[in-house]
Steps between C-alpha positions, in 0.01 A plus 500: 500500500477740792821686584573659836737792533708627789677833430875476492478128422224320316340175607360266238317170522602234248479126444762253629504122523369529857216736414458876505789683662594862560828650402651849477651611173551813298356371172144372540399181322172463320319169529295352219318168476694235308354237271520240776294710736778572753625857545856589406718797581594713202608855439252758379383434147572805286486333159141397436273713285343799666674420830844565357685766696718772353700723735620830360697771677579863436819682589391625843614208718650204306643343817154464655360361175772233490435406863128458435558299183750269671253424779236416240750291303406694188731711284458873445360538151689669220400861450695799377413808706720797418513875469552630149724789401208743518424387860191302395441155648507204262371152590518181296371168636726235351284193562139399451248601767185401313240353738757494782505652847759778509650635824669838464745568784564872522540713810569873529867589522516847660779599263293438184139464607334654193692281257409198714132588462525536124686168474222326692221659295664425166584141602140443611360645178744293292377184675136607458538554126684166478191318631621412848224339707587664835742783574591530869706795614734413789576847636653468850514878544221682321627840381313821581321327789573800722294720268169334582318800647386831359732780607425861412472527121676171429346167409490139619788367293470140622146490355636613163773235515246228585292589196807500276606154621154355443469654153846370409375145555583396856235259628635453853738689731727359768652769720619540857419738786319778318550837662122538517296181481216688331713503183373148430163656418655708221562191286242336277677163537576283806782625724682284756668728754750270673656583838867487598437523875553124565849525352585808706363337815712195428805723463430658839470161668810353337738797474426713809614292800322705767186579303280420801627826647391693193225754455338555160496868406248663268666784311172694502156452658367357173738202532390411854277213386782351294737523798238338725464212255877438504515514880210257541646241262840526667324467837680800642383616840658845471218644291575749225630855474372770268697793362292815483573844360729637234815707491416680177193636332308247296471588134122451530495815713684718252295779344406427140319826423144373527434712812610821335211754488385595150532853369205709611447677168470171309284298739176504689546468877235307689455538874481151651395637837625397840381138484810361321782432747856587414719202406775455755846429368646158582802517726699189582712485815873422497585135444439288809469135603186367664603183684795361692809408297761543773744209513321319217551413135294735282371351174335745262271337241363648180404394148781688324815698565550774244622829646672391822515846662187435707631160611831655604321773698285237671808289578671796666199554725482128584870507589443799728217310670735213588461244220829311482443348153291632213378298202298619202300240306301547182391307193622737231849645533494786249778683689495803274751784477782483759319250723806273553709787637222622729445149635871447555527824701183438702437310827319229297672164551338312213260560212326181387313498167391237250622462143183633336716775349872482420727676750838334458678831445356639823614189687854551378490858627356412842566178691194553722258407220388135508282314248231234549420285196127476422529329160361177646169674580469644151588163346238324711233753403583445130483122548161518669351731237638285220354182652167667587560452871374718782709798605340526843770298675758765412297745709460275801584677831540825307294786638339791319741734677805346327 
């Protein structure tokens, strides 16, 4: 059967007495041919041989795991994942996974990210050594995705993590809005990088009454394409605005000692001549807004909100330029440190994030934080992979800039 998906609500085609009909529901049916030759509507079969599904979850985000399992009409499998007295992680799978497809739901909770990684790796290896047929890691927020480029004498940590996940036994990865899309190339297994932009666009259309008077704001020039994509799909005629410049020195510009001259008595100095030009230091201007936001709703879009200081500084500038409402929208709401207090004291009217990571404590501390549920997208991706269906429909009308 071919299923069609519309983000926010799913449309399915199924058999009725009058023929094939379309209906919208949260739990997709799966159609199989009956003995009489006529199709019937049934729920997804998770109990037949190698197609049996087992959903397991770590301790990072149990609420999201329960939401996904309820949409799939499948229980969360029994597994004991705990921290021992010596701070080591212990995992025991308490049901058979032999020749079954296992889906490990584990995101990165900012408060305990390293333990979350070890839980995922040990759970995957436990399933691998228990003869599971497929082990799919459902990781809505991939940890260490910000460390995907070489910086000074560091390393590309996301590449290391990708190798560890593959070696642990993961045969497929489902994630969402990678910080750098090139991270997909670090994995030696298939990676489906889902997008949350349709859900955020739907929130704008349904929850911001005067969104036609909005202008999408890119927090930095690198996000201009993403902002343009949002503005085009919302059919906004106000264009976009771009925030340029910084108020403080970037840590990339801090001296790390590599330019220090060596001691003369212990080195051989070579004259490079006059042909090598001197490297000019990079100087960024004070923070400024390129574009008209006066009398409009300013909506800043990004893939994650971690340290909110830069968002608060941008919001203050937007307020000075005449924006009468300021929204911040992102997929991953890490909201580290004292983010709730900074948001509460800032000109930002609302911060909208999805539930890829848990942030209930932050919501209790700041009423401006709103959550969009994306469990239906993750559940649908699991259903399609499990039934060997195409994933391309989940990326329909999604641009590379998202």
